[in-house]
C-alpha positions in Angstrom: 11.8 -7.5 17.2 11.6 -7.6 13.4 10.4 -4.5 11.7 9.9 -2.7 15.1 13.6 -2.2 15.1 13.3 0.1 12.1 11.3 2.6 14.1 14.7 3.8 15.5 15.3 5.1 11.9 12.9 8.0 12.5 13.7 9.8 9.2 13.5 6.7 7.0 11.8 7.6 3.7 12.1 4.5 1.5 11.9 0.9 2.6 12.5 -2.1 0.3 11.7 -5.6 1.6 11.0 -7.7 -1.4 11.5 -11.1 0.3 10.5 -10.4 3.9 9.2 -12.7 6.6 7.1 -9.9 8.1 3.3 -9.9 8.7 0.6 -7.3 8.7 1.4 -6.7 12.4 5.0 -6.0 11.5 3.9 -3.4 8.9 1.7 -1.8 11.6 4.7 -1.3 13.8 6.1 1.1 11.2 3.3 3.6 11.8 5.6 5.8 13.9 7.9 6.4 10.8 6.3 9.7 9.8 8.6 10.3 6.8 8.1 6.8 5.2 6.9 7.7 1.7 7.8 4.5 -0.3 7.3 0.9 0.6 8.2 -2.1 -1.6 7.2 -5.3 0.1 6.7 -9.0 -0.5 6.8 -12.2 1.4 5.1 -15.5 2.0 3.4 -14.4 5.2 1.7 -11.4 3.6 -1.7 -11.9 2.2 -5.3 -10.5 2.4 -6.8 -7.2 3.2 -5.2 -7.0 6.6 -2.0 -6.1 4.9 -3.7 -3.2 3.1 -5.3 -2.1 6.4 -1.8 -1.9 7.9 -0.4 -0.1 4.9 -3.1 2.7 4.8 -2.2 3.6 8.4 1.3 4.7 7.4 0.8 8.4 7.5 3.2 9.7 4.8 3.1 6.8 2.4 2.8 7.9 -1.3 4.2 4.9 -3.2 3.5 1.2 -2.6 4.8 -1.9 -4.5 3.4 -5.2 -3.3 5.2 -8.2 -4.7 3.3 -11.5 -4.8 1.0 -10.3 -2.0 -2.5 -11.6 -2.8 -4.8 -8.8 -1.5 -7.8 -9.5 -3.7 -10.5 -7.0 -4.5 -11.2 -6.3 -0.8 -7.6 -5.3 -0.2 -7.7 -3.1 -3.3 -10.8 -1.3 -1.9 -8.9 -0.7 1.3 -5.9 0.8 -0.6 -8.3 3.0 -2.6 -9.4 4.7 0.6 -6.0 6.2 1.1 -6.1 9.6 -0.8 -2.3 10.2 -0.4 -1.4 7.1 -2.3 0.0 8.3 -5.6 1.8 5.3 -7.0 0.7 1.7 -6.7 2.3 -1.4 -8.2 0.7 -4.8 -7.7 2.4 -8.0 -8.8 0.2 -11.2 -8.6 -2.2 -9.5 -6.3 -5.3 -11.6 -7.1 -7.3 -8.6 -8.1 -10.2 -9.0 -10.6 -10.6 -6.9 -13.7 -13.6 -5.1 -12.2 -11.2 -3.0 -10.2 -9.2 -1.8 -13.2 -9.5 2.0 -13.0 -10.9 3.5 -16.2 -9.0 6.7 -15.7 -5.5 5.4 -14.9 -5.7 7.0 -11.5 -5.9 5.1 -8.2 -7.3 7.8 -6.0 -10.5 7.0 -4.1 -12.5 9.4 -6.3 -11.4 8.1 -9.6 -11.7 4.4 -8.7 -15.4 4.9 -8.2 -16.0 7.3 -11.1 -15.9 7.2 -14.9 -13.7 10.3 -15.1 -11.1 12.1 -13.0 -12.8 14.3 -10.5 -10.1 15.0 -8.0 -8.0 18.1 -8.4 -5.0 16.0 -7.1 -5.1 13.7 -10.1 -2.4 14.2 -12.7 
């Protein structure tokens, strides 16, 4: 049950679950929501890069807000691999300062470069 029940809402675009009891497996169950563009998520059972691996599989996701989800540097590297992720908000994510992007952009190209090199950057 859980988040799988939301797959019946096939046209869902925004999902806000700030105090959820879900897990990374629950997030993975949302993969069939092809219009889901914005996810705001937090909960005591969410932590580590496995959460990020589930999130990057959401095909239309453009905006992500993780609330008190400790993903660390490894999780941030996973998120940086999703070129369609335009907005990222991390609260208490346990990320070190070495992942602070110098350009203000979180796309995969800019995180690893000293300047914006992607034509998708704004």
